N, C-alpha and C positions, 0 to 999 in steps of 0.2 A: 503496500499499501501504499507506504516509505518515496519507494524507486516510481511508479507510478504517478505521483502527489510532483515529486520532484522534474520529472520528465513535462511535465505541466506546467509547470511553474517557469524549465529554463522556454518551453517555445515560445513562453509569454512572452519574457525577457527577450530573446534574439531573437524577435521575430520582427521586423524592419517595418516601422514606419509609415506609413504615407502623409510627405505633408503636404502643405497647401502648392498645389497646379499654379505655378507662373501663368500667367495668358497674355504670351510677345505679341497677338497686336488686337487690335482696338475688335474686343466682340460686338455683337446687337445687343444692341438694346433699346426701350423705352422708360420714358421718365417726362414727369411732367417738371413744365420749370417753376418757381417760382408765381408768377404770375397764372397759370392753369395749361398752358400749351404745351402740347403735343413736343418733346424734341428725343430726335431720337441718336447711334453715334454717326448716324450724316451727317446729321448737322455740325457736327467736331468739326472748325477752323481745318482745312488741309493747307493753307494760308502759311499757319503756324504751327510752331509748337504750343502740345497743349500739355497743359498739368493738371489734375482731376485727381480733390483733395475729395474724398471720402472721411466724416466727419455725422456725430450723436451730437445735437445740441444740447446733450447731456452729461457725454463724458467731459474728465477733469480735465484728460487729457486734452482733451477738441479746446478747452475753453484756453486751455495756457497759450497752446497754441496760435488759435486767432488775438490776442492778446499781446500776443510779439511782432504779426501782422500787421497789426494794427498800428501799434509803436512807428513800425517799418512802412507803411503804405507807400511815402514818396519812391522810393524803390520797387516798389512791386506793378506799378502804372508807367513805368519808364521798357521795362523787358516786353519782349518781343512774345513776349506766349500769349494766350488768351485762358486765362483760370475760370475753370469749371470744382467750385462748393459744391458738391452733393450732398444733399443732408439724410443720413436715413432716421428721418422724422416729419411732424407735422409739421403745415405748414407755420400753423402759427408758433411752435417752438422755435422756428428757425427761424421768425422773419424778428419773433421776441431775439434767441442768441445775436442774432443782427444785429440789432439795436442797439440794445444794455456791453456787451464783448467786442463787437468787428464796426460801431459803424463809420469809420474811414475807406473800413473793405469796403463798403458796400459804395463807394466813391465810385471805385474806381469803373474807368470806364470798358475793360478788359474783360473782368467777370459775371458770371451765368452766374444759377447759380438753379439747382437741380433738387429735387425731391424724391427720395426713391422708397416711398411711408412700407412697398411689401418688398423688399432687399430683394428686390432685382437684381441691379446693379449689383449687388453682394455679393449673392452667384452666382453671374455670371463673369466675377472678376478676383470669382475665392477672398476675399474677402477675409481678412484673421484679425483683422484690431483696431481699431481705432485712433488717432485715427492711418488713415494708409494716401502716400498719396503717388501717382504719378506720371509721370514722364514721356509724350509721346512725342515724334517728330508728326512732321505736314500728312507723314504720309501712316501714318497710322498702325507703326511701329513703336511697341513701350524700348521708349532705350534706362531708365532707373524707373527705381519702384522700392519705399522705404514703408516703413512697418512702426505705427502700433508708442508713436514719442514724440512728444509737444515737440523734440528737436525733429521731427517729421519735414516739416514747414523750413529746415535752412535754407537746401538746395536756390529755393525761389530764390530766397533774397541775397545768395550770392550769382544769378544767372549775371552774366555783362550784358 
């Protein structure tokens, strides 16, 4: 019996654990923007690089990250990227988040806020934690991905 139990435990411990699969090209998705208009992967700019930030307005790390962005907003406005903020929550909580945490970010001309109340984006992109940031080139090829820390937004601030 001990041998049998030991073999099962050994199998469990030595079994490979499958991690989050990285999505290398922009998958198909359908979301609504903050104004309720449909937005799909086809609407992502193919003229500029895209930063997609997936976050939850109730996430402490996300709040810290957006506070940092709010303080450095002048650096974001000059960047040659389109900034897509995708909220895993309701319109009301997302509106409140931006009004209280990141009001200067709301003024960015290169910002598009999208809602993912049903976690469609999260499933298509294999989101593992909040916030997660994706950087795509204009041809929709993933260049970088960062997960789960308030420093995840640092690359946006460092773009030249």
